[in-house]
C-alpha atoms as an extended CHARMM CRD file, in Angstrom:
* protein
*
       109  EXT
         1         1  UNK       CA            -27.1940000000       -4.3770000000       17.6600000000  PROA      1               0.0000000000
         2         2  UNK       CA            -25.8170000000       -0.8400000000       17.2290000000  PROA      2               0.0000000000
         3         3  UNK       CA            -23.3050000000       -0.2390000000       14.4440000000  PROA      3               0.0000000000
         4         4  UNK       CA            -19.8690000000        0.8970000000       15.5820000000  PROA      4               0.0000000000
         5         5  UNK       CA            -19.0910000000        4.5940000000       15.1000000000  PROA      5               0.0000000000
         6         6  UNK       CA            -16.7360000000        5.3660000000       12.1990000000  PROA      6               0.0000000000
         7         7  UNK       CA            -13.0540000000        5.3360000000       13.0880000000  PROA      7               0.0000000000
         8         8  UNK       CA            -11.2750000000        8.6500000000       13.0080000000  PROA      8               0.0000000000
         9         9  UNK       CA             -8.3130000000        8.4150000000       10.6460000000  PROA      9               0.0000000000
        10        10  UNK       CA             -6.3620000000       10.9810000000       12.6240000000  PROA      10              0.0000000000
        11        11  UNK       CA             -6.6280000000        8.8290000000       15.7340000000  PROA      11              0.0000000000
        12        12  UNK       CA             -5.5180000000        5.7370000000       13.8220000000  PROA      12              0.0000000000
        13        13  UNK       CA             -2.5340000000        7.5030000000       12.2740000000  PROA      13              0.0000000000
        14        14  UNK       CA             -1.2160000000        8.5680000000       15.6390000000  PROA      14              0.0000000000
        15        15  UNK       CA             -2.2470000000        5.4160000000       17.5090000000  PROA      15              0.0000000000
        16        16  UNK       CA             -3.8410000000        7.7000000000       20.0890000000  PROA      16              0.0000000000
        17        17  UNK       CA             -7.3860000000        8.5490000000       21.1300000000  PROA      17              0.0000000000
        18        18  UNK       CA             -9.1130000000       11.2320000000       19.0730000000  PROA      18              0.0000000000
        19        19  UNK       CA             -8.4610000000       14.7230000000       20.3590000000  PROA      19              0.0000000000
        20        20  UNK       CA             -5.1660000000       13.8520000000       22.0890000000  PROA      20              0.0000000000
        21        21  UNK       CA             -2.1790000000       15.8720000000       20.8520000000  PROA      21              0.0000000000
        22        22  UNK       CA              1.1020000000       13.9420000000       20.7570000000  PROA      22              0.0000000000
        23        23  UNK       CA              3.1390000000       17.0350000000       19.9040000000  PROA      23              0.0000000000
        24        24  UNK       CA              3.8950000000       15.7700000000       16.4050000000  PROA      24              0.0000000000
        25        25  UNK       CA              6.3010000000       13.0560000000       17.5940000000  PROA      25              0.0000000000
        26        26  UNK       CA              6.0220000000        9.7210000000       15.8120000000  PROA      26              0.0000000000
        27        27  UNK       CA              8.0310000000        6.5270000000       15.9090000000  PROA      27              0.0000000000
        28        28  UNK       CA              8.4930000000        3.9770000000       13.1340000000  PROA      28              0.0000000000
        29        29  UNK       CA              6.1010000000        1.6820000000       15.0010000000  PROA      29              0.0000000000
        30        30  UNK       CA              3.3580000000        4.3190000000       14.6810000000  PROA      30              0.0000000000
        31        31  UNK       CA              3.6840000000        4.1440000000       10.8950000000  PROA      31              0.0000000000
        32        32  UNK       CA              3.8950000000        0.3410000000       10.6360000000  PROA      32              0.0000000000
        33        33  UNK       CA              0.3130000000       -0.0060000000        9.3050000000  PROA      33              0.0000000000
        34        34  UNK       CA              1.2120000000        1.9760000000        6.1700000000  PROA      34              0.0000000000
        35        35  UNK       CA              4.6160000000        0.4390000000        5.3650000000  PROA      35              0.0000000000
        36        36  UNK       CA              3.1280000000       -1.8890000000        2.7280000000  PROA      36              0.0000000000
        37        37  UNK       CA              0.9340000000        0.7330000000        1.0190000000  PROA      37              0.0000000000
        38        38  UNK       CA              2.2030000000        1.1550000000       -2.5600000000  PROA      38              0.0000000000
        39        39  UNK       CA              3.0820000000        4.6330000000       -3.8310000000  PROA      39              0.0000000000
        40        40  UNK       CA              3.9000000000        5.8030000000       -7.3540000000  PROA      40              0.0000000000
        41        41  UNK       CA              7.1820000000        7.6830000000       -7.7460000000  PROA      41              0.0000000000
        42        42  UNK       CA              7.9340000000        9.6200000000      -10.9330000000  PROA      42              0.0000000000
        43        43  UNK       CA             11.1280000000       11.4280000000      -11.9100000000  PROA      43              0.0000000000
        44        44  UNK       CA             10.1880000000       13.9930000000      -14.5600000000  PROA      44              0.0000000000
        45        45  UNK       CA             12.9680000000       15.1700000000      -16.8810000000  PROA      45              0.0000000000
        46        46  UNK       CA             10.8480000000       17.9390000000      -18.3610000000  PROA      46              0.0000000000
        47        47  UNK       CA              7.6260000000       18.8240000000      -20.1230000000  PROA      47              0.0000000000
        48        48  UNK       CA              6.5050000000       20.2790000000      -23.4250000000  PROA      48              0.0000000000
        49        49  UNK       CA              3.2910000000       21.1660000000      -25.2140000000  PROA      49              0.0000000000
        50        50  UNK       CA              2.6420000000       20.3620000000      -28.8640000000  PROA      50              0.0000000000
        51        51  UNK       CA             -0.4000000000       20.6350000000      -31.0830000000  PROA      51              0.0000000000
        52        52  UNK       CA             -2.0890000000       17.5500000000      -32.5090000000  PROA      52              0.0000000000
        53        53  UNK       CA             -0.5750000000       18.0840000000      -35.9650000000  PROA      53              0.0000000000
        54        54  UNK       CA              2.9420000000       17.9870000000      -34.4910000000  PROA      54              0.0000000000
        55        55  UNK       CA              2.0510000000       14.9500000000      -32.4030000000  PROA      55              0.0000000000
        56        56  UNK       CA              0.8470000000       13.0890000000      -35.4970000000  PROA      56              0.0000000000
        57        57  UNK       CA              4.1110000000       13.8650000000      -37.3340000000  PROA      57              0.0000000000
        58        58  UNK       CA              6.2770000000       12.2940000000      -34.6150000000  PROA      58              0.0000000000
        59        59  UNK       CA              8.1310000000        9.1630000000      -35.6270000000  PROA      59              0.0000000000
        60        60  UNK       CA             11.1860000000        7.1910000000      -34.6320000000  PROA      60              0.0000000000
        61        61  UNK       CA             14.0900000000        9.6190000000      -34.2840000000  PROA      61              0.0000000000
        62        62  UNK       CA             11.8840000000       12.6720000000      -33.6570000000  PROA      62              0.0000000000
        63        63  UNK       CA             13.1400000000       14.9820000000      -30.9210000000  PROA      63              0.0000000000
        64        64  UNK       CA             10.8850000000       16.7950000000      -28.4710000000  PROA      64              0.0000000000
        65        65  UNK       CA             12.4410000000       19.8590000000      -26.8550000000  PROA      65              0.0000000000
        66        66  UNK       CA             11.6820000000       19.9460000000      -23.1270000000  PROA      66              0.0000000000
        67        67  UNK       CA             11.3850000000       22.9240000000      -20.7850000000  PROA      67              0.0000000000
        68        68  UNK       CA             14.6020000000       22.0570000000      -18.8950000000  PROA      68              0.0000000000
        69        69  UNK       CA             18.2460000000       22.8160000000      -19.5540000000  PROA      69              0.0000000000
        70        70  UNK       CA             21.0190000000       20.2250000000      -19.4030000000  PROA      70              0.0000000000
        71        71  UNK       CA             22.1240000000       19.8370000000      -15.7860000000  PROA      71              0.0000000000
        72        72  UNK       CA             18.9720000000       21.4290000000      -14.3640000000  PROA      72              0.0000000000
        73        73  UNK       CA             17.3130000000       19.5560000000      -11.4950000000  PROA      73              0.0000000000
        74        74  UNK       CA             14.4510000000       17.2080000000      -12.3410000000  PROA      74              0.0000000000
        75        75  UNK       CA             11.1660000000       17.0080000000      -10.4170000000  PROA      75              0.0000000000
        76        76  UNK       CA             10.3540000000       13.9920000000       -8.2390000000  PROA      76              0.0000000000
        77        77  UNK       CA              6.6860000000       13.2570000000       -7.6080000000  PROA      77              0.0000000000
        78        78  UNK       CA              5.0960000000       10.8400000000       -5.1370000000  PROA      78              0.0000000000
        79        79  UNK       CA              1.4930000000       10.0410000000       -6.0610000000  PROA      79              0.0000000000
        80        80  UNK       CA              1.4260000000       13.0840000000       -8.3880000000  PROA      80              0.0000000000
        81        81  UNK       CA              2.6360000000       15.4590000000       -5.6620000000  PROA      81              0.0000000000
        82        82  UNK       CA              5.9530000000       17.2810000000       -6.0570000000  PROA      82              0.0000000000
        83        83  UNK       CA              8.1290000000       16.2310000000       -3.1000000000  PROA      83              0.0000000000
        84        84  UNK       CA             11.7280000000       16.7460000000       -4.2230000000  PROA      84              0.0000000000
        85        85  UNK       CA             14.1640000000       17.7390000000       -6.9370000000  PROA      85              0.0000000000
        86        86  UNK       CA             17.1780000000       15.7640000000       -7.9730000000  PROA      86              0.0000000000
        87        87  UNK       CA             19.8460000000       14.8270000000      -10.4800000000  PROA      87              0.0000000000
        88        88  UNK       CA             19.9190000000       11.8850000000      -12.8680000000  PROA      88              0.0000000000
        89        89  UNK       CA             22.6620000000        9.3750000000      -12.0190000000  PROA      89              0.0000000000
        90        90  UNK       CA             23.8190000000        6.0500000000      -13.4170000000  PROA      90              0.0000000000
        91        91  UNK       CA             23.4630000000        3.0420000000      -11.0900000000  PROA      91              0.0000000000
        92        92  UNK       CA             25.2730000000        0.1210000000      -12.7140000000  PROA      92              0.0000000000
        93        93  UNK       CA             23.4000000000       -0.1700000000      -16.0450000000  PROA      93              0.0000000000
        94        94  UNK       CA             20.2590000000        1.7010000000      -14.9420000000  PROA      94              0.0000000000
        95        95  UNK       CA             19.2090000000        5.2970000000      -14.4250000000  PROA      95              0.0000000000
        96        96  UNK       CA             18.6050000000        6.5990000000      -10.9260000000  PROA      96              0.0000000000
        97        97  UNK       CA             17.9190000000        9.9000000000       -9.1980000000  PROA      97              0.0000000000
        98        98  UNK       CA             19.8480000000       11.5440000000       -6.3830000000  PROA      98              0.0000000000
        99        99  UNK       CA             17.6030000000       13.8340000000       -4.3410000000  PROA      99              0.0000000000
       100       100  UNK       CA             19.1760000000       17.2590000000       -3.9810000000  PROA      100             0.0000000000
       101       101  UNK       CA             16.2550000000       19.2400000000       -2.5460000000  PROA      101             0.0000000000
       102       102  UNK       CA             13.2120000000       18.2320000000       -0.5010000000  PROA      102             0.0000000000
       103       103  UNK       CA             10.0790000000       20.2980000000       -1.1710000000  PROA      103             0.0000000000
       104       104  UNK       CA              8.2010000000       21.1860000000        2.0070000000  PROA      104             0.0000000000
       105       105  UNK       CA              4.4140000000       21.5400000000        2.1570000000  PROA      105             0.0000000000
       106       106  UNK       CA              3.2860000000       24.8550000000        0.7730000000  PROA      106             0.0000000000
       107       107  UNK       CA              6.4140000000       25.5300000000       -1.2980000000  PROA      107             0.0000000000
       108       108  UNK       CA              5.7250000000       26.2650000000       -4.9220000000  PROA      108             0.0000000000
       109       109  UNK       CA              7.9200000000       24.9890000000       -7.7290000000  PROA      109             0.0000000000
């Protein structure tokens, strides 16, 4: 019994035979196999660097100054990849993010 050849991911993603160009058009049905794949989304308010001594002195009430100004857009990451920028909003009693800019492939922050 011969083992089956490995499946080509590109062919599976497009639901078409390998080597066939669909012109980049996709329907929701083409993506159905990945609808239940979990992704991690992070909304990053800002970043800072501190030395270990400063880190060890932190306690309740300590303030860390971030690299962003009040009102400046925050970064939105999907699986550690920057995909958008947005603004913090209040949704009932919880925080949310409104996307204000979508980052295209190849754009640098």
